[in-house]
N, C-alpha and C positions, 0 to 999 in steps of 0.2 A: 412428786412430789419423792416417789418413786427413788429418786437419784441421790437424797440426801435420809435415804434410811440403807445404802449398801454398803456390802465388808469391802476390803479390798485389803491389800497385802498392808497397808499400815494399820487401816481401822482395823483390825483385827478380833472382835468380840466374838468370836468361836472360838477363841484360845481360851482354855478351860478354867484358867483363875480370874480373866478379864470375864465371860460368862457368870460364872460362880459368885461376883463379886455385883453383878449388874442384878441379878436374882436378889441375891440379900439386900441391895440397896432400897428395892422396891417393894419388898413385903411389910405387907399391913398396908400400904398405902392407897390412900383412896382415889386417886386421880392421877394425870398424867404430870400435874405439877408440882405436886409433891413426889415422885418421881424423880423429877429434873431438880428439885432442890436437893434432894438426899445424894445424888449422882455430881449435883455444884458442890456442896459441901463437902464431901470426898476428896474429890481432887482438887479443890481450894486449899484446905487445909489440911490432910495427909499425907498428898504428894509435893516433896519439898522443889519450889523455885531454883532451879542450878544455877541462875545468876547469884541469887542471897547465900547460898552455900558453897562458892566454887566449885561444882562438883568437879569430878578428873576423870567422869564418863557425857557422853552426848548419848542420850536418849531418842528418840524416834517412833518407832512403831508402837501401839495403846500396850500391847503386849510386856513391850521393856519397860515403859512407863511405869508401870506398875512393878514390874520384877523390881526395879533398883528404886523404885519410890522416888525418883526424881524426874525433872522434866523441863526445859526453857518452855517458857508460855505455848512455842506452838506446838512443843510436847505433850503438855499439859491441856491443849483444846484438842488433840487427839486423842486421847484417852475417854476426857468427858465423852465427845463423839461417840466411843464406841461403846459407851456404857449405857448411852442415851438411846441410839441406835438399836442395841439389843435389845433394849425395853420397848421399840418398835413405837419412839417418839422421833420425830425429823428433827438435822441438826445438820446446820451451815459451818463452813469457818470461815472468819472473816478478819479484815484485818485492818489496822490501822498505821501512819506510817507516823510514828515519836522521834524525838529527840533522844540520844541516847547519851545524854552529858552523864547520865550516872557512871559512864564505862569511861567517856573520852569528849570532849567541849567541840563544840561544830561540827557532829557528825549525827544525822540519821537513820532509823534503821525500819523496819515493819516491825509490828506487832501484834500476836494473834491472838486471836478468841473465838466464842462459838456464836450462835444463832441458834435458837431452839426454837422451835414450832409448837405451840402450846392451843390447846381449843380453846382457852376461853379468852387468849389474849395474841391469840396469832405469835408472827416472829416475834421473838425477845431476847438479847444480845446479852451476854452473859462474860464475864472476864475472869477465869480461874487460875489468875496469874499467883493468887497466893499474897495475903493482905503481912503488912509490916508498917512499919511508923511512915504517915503519909499515905499508904492504899491500903483504901477500905472500898473493896467489890461485896457487892449485896446481891441477895434473890428475894428481889421483894417487884414481880410483877403486879401490874403494869411497869412501873417506875423501875427506869434503866439506871442502875447504878455502880457503872464500873471503872478500873482499878485507876484509870486517868482521865482528867477531864481536856481538853486537846486545848494546845498555847500558840502560839504564832508560830505559823510554816507546818501546822501537827494537823493532820486530816485524817478520815475516814475513807476506803475504801469503799465506794458504796455496792459493789457486789456481795452476792452471798454465794459462798462456793462450796459445789457438793466435794472436793477433793482440797488435802491442802494443794499450797501454790509448789510449782516442783521447784521456783527460787527457794523456799523455804525448804524443801525436802532434802536437797541437792545441800543444802548447810548442814541441816541436821546428821548427815550418811557423811559428811565429808570431813568435818571437823568435830576433833573428839574429845576435845576435853574446854573447860573454862578460858584458859590462856588463845585459845583456836578463835572457840566462838566469838568473841570480845573482838576481834578482830574481824570478823570474817561476816557478823549480822548481815540477813537477807534485808535486801532492799529493794525498792524501785529507782535506778539511777537515771541521771539523763546523759544522752548521745552526745558530745561536743567534737566537733572536727572544722577545719579550716572553709567544708563548705555546706557542711548543714547540722544545723542542733535537732534534736527530738527531745519532746519531752510531754510528761499526762498531766494532762489540765484537770484535775479534777472535780474543780465546777461543772464543769460541762462534760465529765465522764471523755473528753476528745483525748485523741492523740494528734500532736502538733509538730511535723515538719517543716521547719522552717530552713528553705534552700538558702546559702551566703553567699554563693557564686556557681558558674556553670562546671558539669563534671560529668564526667562517665567511668564507665568500668566499677571499682571496687569502690572507687571515691561515690561514686552513686547507687551501689546496691548495697554496700554494708551498712551505712543508717535504717534502710529500708527493713531490711533482714530484720536489725537492732527493734525500729519501729513494729515491726509484726511480735515479736517475742514480748515486747512492752503490752501490746495489744491482749496474748492470751493472760499475761498477769491482770492487768484492771480490767477484764473485759470491759473493754471503751466501745462504746456505740458511732464514734464518731472521728473522722480523719479530716485534719484539716491542713492541705499543704500549701505554704505560701513560697509563691513563684515568684516575690518581688525583685529579685536579686539573684535570682539564679534557678536553675533545674538542667534536667541531663536533654542533649539534642544528637544523642547518638543511635543512629539506626538500630545496632546490637543490643541496647538497654532497653528501649523500647521493643522490641521483641521479649528480649528476659522481663520486661514488667506484664506482657501479654500473657506470656506462656506459663511463665514460671512463679511471678510475684501474687498476679492480679489472683488467680485462682485458689491461693491461699488464703488471700483475704475474704475471697467468699465464702470461705467455709468460717471465718473467725466472726466474733461477736458485731462487728462494723455495719452500721446499718447508714448509715448516711456519708456524704462526701463532698466536700468543700473545697473547691480552688481558690487562692486568692490571687487574682490575676489584674494586672493594670491594662487597660483598654491599650493603650498601646504599645505593650509589650510585643517584641517580635518571635515570643510564644505562643502567643495566643491562639495560631490556628493549628499549634500540637497540642495543648491544652485541651482545646474543645474538639478535636477527635479524640484522646481517651475519657476525654467524660462521655462523649457521645458512645464509647464503648460502654464504659461502666454502666450508664443508665437498665441495662435488661438486670443488673444484680444489687442496686444502692440508689437512693435518693441522691442525686448528684447538684449540684448548684454552681456558679461561679462567680463571682462576687470581688469588688475592687475595694467594699470596704468592712473588714471581719467582723466589727463590733454588731453593726446595723443589721447584721445578716443570722444569728443566733442566741 
C-alpha cells in the first residue's frame, strides 16, 4: 500500500501550497472519508477542466494544477492524489478508454480518474473531471458515481496504478494548450502492419499478437517492442501469440528474443503465455522450444483453439 502514498516529481505534495491546502481540507474532519470527500469536491469544483474552458496552458504536476487552477482530467487526478496522499490516504490512478466525440468523431482516448482506499469501503473510484450538463460525478461511497457511463467500445482499464501512465505524462508535458491537446490525447493504440497486429483485449487483460505472415528483423522486432510498451501501459497479465499464419524463423531474431525481449518481459506484469499453433504447422518445433524456455518464468501453454483455452 505504501506505493499509493509516495511523493513523486509529479505528485509533489510537499509543495507548500499543496500541503497547506491538504491540511485545510482535512481540518475538523472526523475520518478519512470526510477528508477524501473534501479533497474530491475541491478538485472537482474549484479546478477548471481545461477542455471546458479551452485553456491556453496544459498543467501536469500537482503544484501547477493548483497554481493555475486548471487541468485536463489526468492533471486533476494528479492534484487529487497529491492532496489525499498528503493526508496519508492511499490513492491510485486509473483510466478508462472513452470516445472523444466531444472533440472529434470516431476518435478514442484515455480518460483519467482516481481510486481512493477508504477504511470503511476499500478501493473506491472517483472522477474529479468537473461537472457540467450531462456530467454528474459524485462522492457517495460505497456507491460509485463517475462522470461517464461506458458506451459501446468503451472500457475500464482494470489496473490501479501508483503513478500516472507514461503516455499521459508525455502528452501533458509535450502539448502546451487546448488546440494541441485535442489533437493528441493519450490513448492505447493498436499496432498494424502487413506482418503483425497487436491489440489489448480488455476482457482478458491480455496482449494479443497476431502474426499474419513470416517475417524477420525490423518487421518481427518492432511489433514485439510495441506490445511490451502496451503491456507496461495496461499491466496485462496474459500474452497471446497467434502463429497460425506466420512468425519468425531467423536465428538472429531468435537470439534477440532470448537475450533482449524475454528478459524485459520477465520484468513485466505478464504471468501467462499462450501460443496458438496448429498441429501440422512447420513452426511447431520452434514454438515448442520457445515455450520450454519460457516455462521457467511463465505459465505457458500451446493450443490450437484459443477460445476454449482461456
